[in-house]
N, C-alpha and C positions, 0 to 999 in steps of 0.2 A: 529550575526545571531540569528534567533529565532528558537524555537522548542516548539510546543504546543502538549499537551497530553490531549485529550478529551475522553469522554465516550458517546457512542451512545446507545440509548435505546435498550434493548435486544429483544423486540418485533419487532423493525425495523430490527435488525440484522437477525432474523429468516426469514423475508421477503427477505432481501438482499441475504441471503445464497441461498434461492430457486431460485431467479432470476439468480444469477451467476452460480449455478450448471447447470441450464438449458442451459447455453451458452457454457459450457465446453465440447465440442465434436470436433472431428477432422474435421467435415464437415463445421463448421462455425467459427472456431477459429484457428489461427496459433499457432502451438506448438513451443515455443521459449525457451524450456528447454536448460540449459547449458550456457546461456549468463552470468548470475550471480547466477542462481539457481543450487544448487548441491543436488542430491537425492530428487528431487521433480518434479512436473509437472507444467509448466508455460505456460499459454495461453494468447496470445495477443487478447484483446476483442474490441479494438477501435483503429483506426477510421473506422472499417468495418461498413458501413452504415446500413446493415441489423441488426446489434447488437445494434447500438446506441440508438434506440427508447426504447429498453428494459431496458436500463441503466438509462433512464431519471430521475426516482424518486430518485435513489441513487445519481446521479450527482447533482441534485438540492439540496438535503439535505446536501451533503458534501460542495457544493459551499456556502451555507448559513453559515455553521459552519466556513469555511475559512474567509468569510467576517466579521463574528463576532470577529475574532481574529486579522486579519491583515488589516481590513478596506479597502479592495480592491475587486472589482468584478473580477471574473475569468471565463475562459471558458475551458472546458475539451480539452486536446490535445492528451492524450494517456492514455490507461487503460489496465491493465493485471491482471491476477489472478495467485496465486501460491497455489498448493495443495501439502501438504507434507507427507512424510513417515518418519520412523525412520532415523535419520541422516541428515535430511534436514537442509541446512543452506544457507544463502545468503552471497556471498563474499563481502568484504568491497568494496563499489563502490559509485559513485555519478552519477547523471543524467546529462551528458554533453551537451545534446541537447540545443542549444541556444534559441529554441522556447519555452522552458518550464521555468517557474519561481517557481512554488509551487509544492512540492511533498506531497503525502499522502499515508499512509498505514492504511488500515482498517482491523482489525482482526475479521473475520467472525467466526473463531473458534481458540482457543488457548488452547492446553492441559496444564493443571496446573501441570506441572512436575518439578517445580523449587526447587531444593535442596539448591542451593546457587546462588548468582549473578554470571553472566558470564558463566552460564551453561544452557544447555537444552532449546534452543530456545529463549533465551533472545535477545532483540533488543539492539543494541548499535549504538551510533553516536558520532561524534567529533564536538565540537564547539570550533573552534580555536585549541589549543593544549589540551584542556580538553576532556577526554573520559567520556561518560555517558552510563549507562546500565539500561535498563528498563525490567522488567518481564511482558510481555504483557498478557492481559486477553481478553476473548471474549468481543467484543464491543469497544475495545480501538481504537482510531483514532489518528494517529500521523501526524502532519502538520509541514513541514520544507522546507527550500529552496532547490531547486534541486541540487545546488552545494555542499551541505553538505554530507560528507562521512558518510556512514551507512552500516549496515549489521546485520546478526543474528548469534548466536552460534548454533551449531548442536542440534537438538531436539532428545530426547531419546524416544519420543512417536510419534505415528501416529497422524494425524489430524490437523496440523497447516494449516489454510486456510485463505489467505489474499486477499484483493482486493487493488491494488495499482493504483493510478491515478495521472497523472501529469497535471497541469493546467498552463495556461499562463494568465498574467494580461490582462484584457480587454483594459485598457487605458494605453498605454506606451508612454512616451515622445519621441519625435523624435529629440532629441538634440544630 
């Protein structure tokens, strides 16, 4: 399995953060807190049609980055955001939906409170039997298969803000 760690320009991150924050209200996004998010707020942003146009620039940029790494065109299938407070973490999970192929996590904000690996908001994933831990920073983009198990350790500061998007490959064989 693959795992790519990319860095997105911080000026773009500022724009993305404004866009996503404008979509985070109970009138236009479904609160899905509690599925895998503990001590944070999670909003489903897509496929709600009224939100999809506002996400176009972000989706196009991330799709281009995915293509640069896995050499496949993708289309957005699901999108949500997580805004965290002290203690926020993601349970270890994978995205079992058979209609998704590629998962991404974009850090719109990551408090730099890392005292040591495996603490305070670090992202972890399993590639086979091997566990990996990354201390994310604002602008980090992680790209990996949807069936890869992943999660985060609890954060000791407020402010973790991520945008997660699942994509499907545009051209899939019908064999």
